[in-house]
C-alpha positions in Angstrom: -48.8 -33.4 58.2 -45.2 -33.7 57.2 -46.2 -35.2 53.8 -48.7 -32.4 53.2 -46.1 -29.8 53.8 -43.6 -31.5 51.4 -46.4 -31.6 48.8 -47.1 -27.9 49.1 -43.4 -27.0 48.9 -43.0 -29.1 45.7 -45.9 -27.4 44.1 -44.5 -23.9 44.9 -41.1 -24.9 43.5 -42.7 -26.1 40.2 -44.7 -22.9 39.9 -41.6 -20.8 40.4 -39.7 -22.7 37.8 -42.5 -22.2 35.3 -42.6 -18.4 36.1 -38.8 -18.0 35.5 -39.0 -20.0 32.2 -41.9 -17.8 31.0 -39.9 -14.6 31.8 -36.9 -15.9 29.9 -39.0 -16.8 26.9 -40.6 -13.3 27.0 -37.2 -11.6 27.3 -35.8 -13.7 24.4 -38.9 -12.8 22.4 -38.4 -9.1 23.1 -34.7 -9.3 22.0 -35.8 -11.0 18.8 -38.4 -8.3 18.2 -35.7 -5.6 18.6 -33.3 -7.4 16.3 -36.0 -7.4 13.6 -36.3 -3.6 13.9 -32.7 -3.3 12.6 -32.3 -3.9 8.8 -30.3 -6.7 7.2 -27.3 -4.5 6.7 -26.9 -3.8 10.4 -23.9 -5.4 12.1 -24.7 -4.3 15.7 -28.2 -3.6 16.9 -28.8 -2.0 20.3 -30.9 -4.4 22.4 -32.5 -1.7 24.5 -33.4 0.8 21.8 -33.7 -1.4 18.8 -31.5 1.0 16.8 -28.5 0.1 14.7 -25.2 1.4 16.0 -22.9 -0.1 13.4 -23.5 -1.3 9.8 -21.8 -3.8 7.6 -19.0 -2.7 5.2 -20.3 -0.5 2.4 -23.1 0.8 4.6 -23.4 3.4 7.4 -25.9 4.5 10.0 -28.3 7.3 9.0 -28.9 9.1 12.3 -32.3 10.4 11.1 -33.8 6.9 11.2 -31.0 4.7 12.5 -31.2 2.6 9.3 -28.2 1.4 7.3 -27.6 3.3 4.0 -24.9 2.9 1.3 -21.8 5.1 2.0 -22.4 8.5 0.4 -18.9 8.5 -1.0 -18.7 6.0 -3.9 -15.0 5.4 -3.2 -15.6 4.6 0.5 -15.1 1.0 1.8 -16.1 1.5 5.4 -18.5 4.1 6.8 -20.1 1.7 9.2 -20.8 4.3 12.0 -22.1 7.1 9.8 -23.0 6.9 6.1 -21.8 10.5 5.7 -18.3 9.9 7.1 -15.8 7.5 5.6 -13.3 5.6 7.7 -11.5 3.6 4.9 -11.4 4.0 1.1 -12.0 1.2 -1.4 -10.1 2.7 -4.4 -6.3 2.4 -4.7 -4.7 5.8 -4.7 -7.4 7.3 -2.5 -7.3 8.3 1.1 -9.3 10.0 3.8 -9.6 13.8 4.1 -9.9 14.1 7.8 -11.8 17.4 7.6 -14.5 16.3 5.3 -14.3 12.5 6.0 -14.4 11.9 2.2 -12.1 9.9 -0.1 -9.7 12.0 -2.1 -6.9 11.1 -4.5 -3.5 10.8 -2.8 -2.0 14.2 -2.5 1.5 13.0 -3.2 2.1 12.1 -6.9 2.8 8.4 -7.7 1.6 7.3 -4.3 -0.1 3.8 -4.2 -1.5 3.9 -0.7 -2.6 6.8 1.5 -5.7 5.2 2.9 -6.0 6.7 6.4 -4.8 10.2 5.4 -4.8 11.4 1.8 -2.0 13.9 2.5 0.5 11.2 3.6 1.9 8.3 1.5 2.4 4.9 3.0 3.6 3.0 -0.2 4.6 4.2 -3.6 3.6 2.8 -7.0 5.9 0.2 -8.7 9.4 1.5 -9.7 8.9 4.4 -7.3 10.4 4.9 -3.8 10.4 7.2 -0.9 12.5 10.4 -0.9 12.6 12.7 2.2 12.3 16.4 1.3 12.3 19.5 3.5 9.6 22.0 2.6 7.7 24.7 4.4 5.7 22.1 6.3 8.8 20.4 7.5 10.1 17.0 6.4 7.9 15.0 4.1 8.0 11.7 2.2 7.4 11.9 -1.5 7.5 9.2 -4.2 10.4 9.5 -6.6 11.3 7.3 -9.6 13.9 4.6 -8.8 17.3 6.1 -9.3 18.5 3.1 -11.3 16.4 2.7 -14.5 16.8 -1.1 -14.3 15.4 -1.2 -10.8 11.9 -2.6 -10.2 11.7 -2.3 -6.4 13.1 0.7 -4.4 10.0 1.4 -2.3 11.8 2.1 1.0 14.3 4.4 -0.6 14.4 5.6 -4.2 18.2 5.4 -4.3 18.5 1.9 -2.9 17.4 -0.9 -5.2 16.0 -4.2 -3.7 15.1 -6.0 -7.0 16.3 -5.4 -10.6 14.6 -6.2 -13.9 15.2 -9.2 -16.1 18.8 -10.3 -16.6 20.0 -7.7 -14.0 20.7 -8.0 -10.3 21.5 -5.8 -7.3 25.1 -4.9 -6.6 25.1 -5.2 -2.8 27.9 -2.7 -2.5 26.3 0.1 -4.4 22.6 -0.8 -4.3 22.5 -0.3 -8.1 21.7 -2.8 -10.8 24.3 -4.8 -12.8 23.9 -7.3 -15.5 23.9 -10.9 -14.3 27.1 -12.9 -14.6 27.9 -15.0 -17.7 25.4 -17.6 -18.8 22.8 -16.4 -16.2 19.3 -15.5 -17.1 17.8 -14.3 -13.7 19.6 -12.8 -10.7 17.1 -10.2 -9.5 18.4 -9.7 -5.9 22.1 -10.1 -6.3 24.0 -9.9 -9.6 26.7 -12.3 -8.3 24.2 -15.1 -7.4 22.3 -16.6 -10.3 18.7 -17.8 -9.7 18.3 -19.3 -13.2 20.8 -20.2 -15.9 20.4 -20.0 -19.6 19.7 -23.1 -21.6 22.6 -25.5 -21.7 23.9 -24.3 -18.4 23.1 -25.3 -14.8 23.9 -24.3 -11.2 27.3 -25.2 -9.7 26.8 -27.1 -6.5 29.6 -27.6 -4.0 29.1 -29.6 -0.7 25.4 -29.5 -1.4 25.1 -25.7 -1.7 24.7 -23.6 -4.8 27.5 -21.2 -5.5 25.5 -18.9 -7.7 27.6 -19.7 -10.8 26.4 -21.3 -14.0 28.4 -24.2 -15.5 27.9 -25.8 -18.9 25.8 -29.0 -18.8 27.4 -32.4 -19.7 27.9 -33.4 -23.3 24.7 -33.4 -25.5 22.6 -32.1 -22.6 20.1 -29.2 -23.3 18.8 -28.5 -19.8 20.4 -28.9 -16.4 19.1 -25.8 -14.6 19.2 -26.9 -11.0 22.5 -28.8 -11.1 25.0 -28.8 -14.0 25.9 -32.4 -13.3 22.3 -33.6 -13.6 20.7 -33.4 -17.0 17.0 -33.1 -17.3 16.7 -32.9 -21.1 19.0 -34.3 -23.8 19.6 -32.5 -27.1 17.7 -33.8 -30.2 18.9 -37.2 -31.3 20.2 -38.1 -27.9 18.5 -39.9 -24.9 19.5 -40.8 -21.4 22.0 -43.6 -20.9 20.6 -46.7 -19.2 22.8 -48.6 -16.7 21.6 -51.7 -14.8 18.0 -50.9 -16.0 18.2 -47.4 -14.4 18.3 -44.1 -16.1 21.5 -42.0 -15.6 22.1 -38.3 -16.0 24.3 -38.8 -19.1 23.1 -38.4 -22.7 23.8 -41.0 -25.3 23.2 -41.0 -29.0 19.9 -42.7 -29.9 20.0 -46.1 -31.6 17.7 -47.2 -34.4 15.7 -49.4 -32.0 15.7 -47.4 -28.7 16.1 -43.9 -27.2 15.2 -43.0 -23.6 14.1 -39.4 -23.6 
């Protein structure tokens, strides 16, 4: 009797397991069917209704049929929730008009980025920087040409230069541009500290640190940019001197038989 009871319980357990598995397969099949109802440009498909609630970038939901359609605005990058309403623009110099949800050119002249609100500027075009003005709407940021004509980056404030043009560097005291020191080619961020010396000159290094000054290379050396004591290229007719089978940083006149360049 006991064995018969155990056999019946085992059969019931097996039948219940099969029933649960069939229900799970049916449920999964229903989900798959609903996924198929949303088109390939849908990012999120509602499992219960089979309707698309969010589309991929460049597409938005059409609430007439809940399908994904290209953003109505050609300058729109993201209209994923509604193809008629843009959230983010794709074209530089364009931003959202919150009333129409369309992309319009930045309202402020020489503005580079106004993405979330076309009437406000978040970054200016190169060689332009922010200037605060007081108008009838209150204080507003506009983009003004850098105050110093040699300035290439004054974005945070048109009167304060952060980086100057070729052969000029920033004067930290005045925030204006000054010509690099003698024998210096590049000093963008500080006119007193050279980043790259002219040919025939190299960086002065004291206690392992660059001083920002340019010193003439050793005799007959053409290039020693990183360290004025270490030549990287000898002038024509000269090659590196060899000592104990090793190349030195000194230049020596080439012989008829040998020249180590």
